C-alpha positions in Angstrom: -33.9 -21.2 -38.3 -30.7 -22.0 -40.2 -27.6 -22.2 -37.9 -25.6 -20.1 -40.2 -27.7 -16.9 -40.2 -26.3 -13.8 -38.9 -28.0 -13.9 -35.3 -26.3 -17.2 -34.6 -23.0 -16.2 -36.1 -22.9 -13.1 -33.7 -24.0 -14.9 -30.7 -21.6 -14.3 -27.8 -19.7 -16.8 -25.8 -18.8 -16.0 -22.2 -15.4 -17.6 -21.4 -15.7 -19.9 -18.3 -12.2 -18.7 -17.3 -13.7 -15.3 -16.5 -17.2 -16.3 -15.5 -15.9 -18.6 -12.7 -13.4 -16.1 -11.4 -9.7 -16.6 -11.5 -7.8 -16.0 -8.4 -6.3 -12.6 -8.4 -8.1 -11.6 -11.7 -9.9 -8.3 -12.0 -11.9 -6.4 -14.7 -10.6 -6.7 -18.3 -9.6 -3.3 -19.5 -8.0 -4.3 -22.9 -7.9 -7.1 -25.5 -6.6 -7.8 -28.9 -6.8 -10.8 -31.2 -3.3 -12.3 -32.0 -3.3 -12.6 -35.9 -1.0 -15.5 -36.1 -3.5 -17.8 -34.5 -7.2 -17.0 -34.8 -8.1 -18.8 -31.5 -5.9 -16.6 -29.4 -6.8 -13.3 -27.7 -4.5 -11.4 -25.3 -6.1 -9.5 -22.4 -5.0 -6.8 -20.0 -6.6 -6.6 -16.5 -7.2 -3.9 -14.0 -4.6 -5.4 -11.7 -1.9 -5.4 -14.3 -2.1 -9.1 -15.6 -1.5 -9.9 -19.1 -3.2 -13.1 -20.0 -3.4 -15.1 -23.4 -6.5 -17.0 -23.8 -7.4 -19.9 -26.3 -11.2 -19.0 -27.0 -11.8 -22.7 -28.2 -10.3 -24.6 -25.4 -10.3 -21.7 -22.7 -6.7 -22.6 -21.7 -4.7 -19.7 -20.5 -1.2 -18.3 -20.1 -0.2 -15.6 -17.9 2.6 -13.4 -19.5 5.1 -11.9 -17.1 5.4 -8.0 -17.5 8.6 -6.2 -17.9 9.5 -4.4 -14.7 11.0 -1.0 -14.7 14.1 -0.1 -12.9 13.0 3.4 -12.3 11.9 4.3 -8.7 8.6 6.2 -9.2 7.3 5.9 -5.6 7.3 9.7 -5.3 4.6 10.2 -8.0 1.9 8.1 -6.2 0.2 4.8 -6.5 1.4 2.9 -9.4 0.0 -0.6 -8.5 -3.4 -1.9 -9.7 -4.0 0.8 -12.3 -4.4 -1.8 -14.9 -3.5 -2.4 -18.5 -5.6 0.1 -20.6 -4.2 -0.7 -23.9 -3.0 -3.5 -26.1 -1.9 -3.4 -29.8 -0.3 -5.7 -32.4 1.7 -4.4 -35.2 0.6 -4.9 -38.9 2.8 -7.9 -39.5 1.7 -9.6 -36.3 5.3 -9.7 -34.9 5.1 -7.3 -32.1 2.7 -6.5 -29.3 2.7 -3.2 -27.3 0.9 -3.2 -23.9 0.8 -1.4 -20.7 3.3 -2.8 -18.3 4.0 -3.4 -14.5 4.1 0.6 -14.1 1.0 2.0 -15.7 3.0 4.8 -17.6 5.4 2.4 -19.3 4.8 0.5 -22.6 6.1 -3.1 -22.8 6.8 -4.4 -26.4 7.0 -8.3 -26.9 8.0 -10.2 -29.9 5.2 -12.6 -31.0 4.4 -15.4 -31.1 7.1 -16.0 -28.4 6.3 -13.1 -26.1 9.9 -12.4 -25.6 10.6 -9.0 -24.2 11.9 -6.5 -26.8 12.0 -3.3 -24.9 10.3 -1.1 -22.3 9.3 2.4 -23.4 9.6 4.9 -20.5 9.0 8.4 -21.2 5.3 9.1 -20.3 4.8 10.6 -16.7 1.3 9.3 -16.1 -1.0 6.3 -17.0 -0.9 5.0 -20.5 -4.4 4.8 -22.1 -3.8 4.2 -25.8 -1.3 2.8 -28.3 -1.5 2.1 -31.9 1.1 0.9 -34.5 1.4 3.1 -37.5 3.7 0.5 -39.3 5.7 -2.4 -38.2 8.3 -0.3 -36.3 6.5 2.8 -35.4 4.2 3.0 -32.4 2.1 6.0 -31.3 1.1 6.1 -27.5 -1.3 8.4 -25.5 -1.1 9.1 -21.8 -3.0 10.8 -19.1 -0.1 13.1 -18.8 -1.5 14.9 -22.0 1.1 13.8 -24.5 1.1 11.7 -27.5 4.5 10.1 -28.4 5.9 8.4 -31.5 8.3 5.6 -30.8 10.6 3.7 -33.3 10.9 0.2 -32.2 13.9 -1.7 -33.6 13.1 -5.4 -32.6 16.3 -6.8 -34.3 18.5 -4.8 -32.1 16.1 -4.6 -29.2 16.3 -1.0 -28.9 13.8 2.0 -29.0 13.9 5.7 -29.5 11.3 8.4 -29.0 11.1 10.2 -32.3 8.7 13.2 -31.4 6.0 14.0 -29.1 3.1 16.6 -28.7 2.5 18.5 -25.5 -1.0 19.3 -24.4 -1.3 22.2 -26.8 -0.1 20.1 -29.7 3.1 22.0 -30.3 6.0 19.7 -31.3 8.9 19.8 -29.0 
């Protein structure tokens, strides 16, 4: 069989990093390819680790998460909930991901992973995010809300533009 036929092109490759087990690494909940380099994928784990992996060399870099200054100890366990979503804006310049608190969204500048802002308005775990364009991000949470955020990466600010409650009425 010729090596460039479809079955060979689609053959999976298990990364040794995950196969061997990495100290403190738990299940992978979310992943996204980084467009600026075809060899890099960013992964979010069950135990709130954000890891960039070069799939060719299998070298990794742990990205520190942005920590919240809000005390949420009264709402229950917030540790080891995991990073359930990762999304890259269309131009490949911003990355949105879950953060150290599962209801927060951390936004990083790419390719440097410099923190831009921490979006904090959900009251329960974040389960999805998608960029509408380079500055507008939609997020979905277990709190039964969908929120639209405008991220101004130049000024390092963000605003919540609008959201929907569980009955899909604008507020």
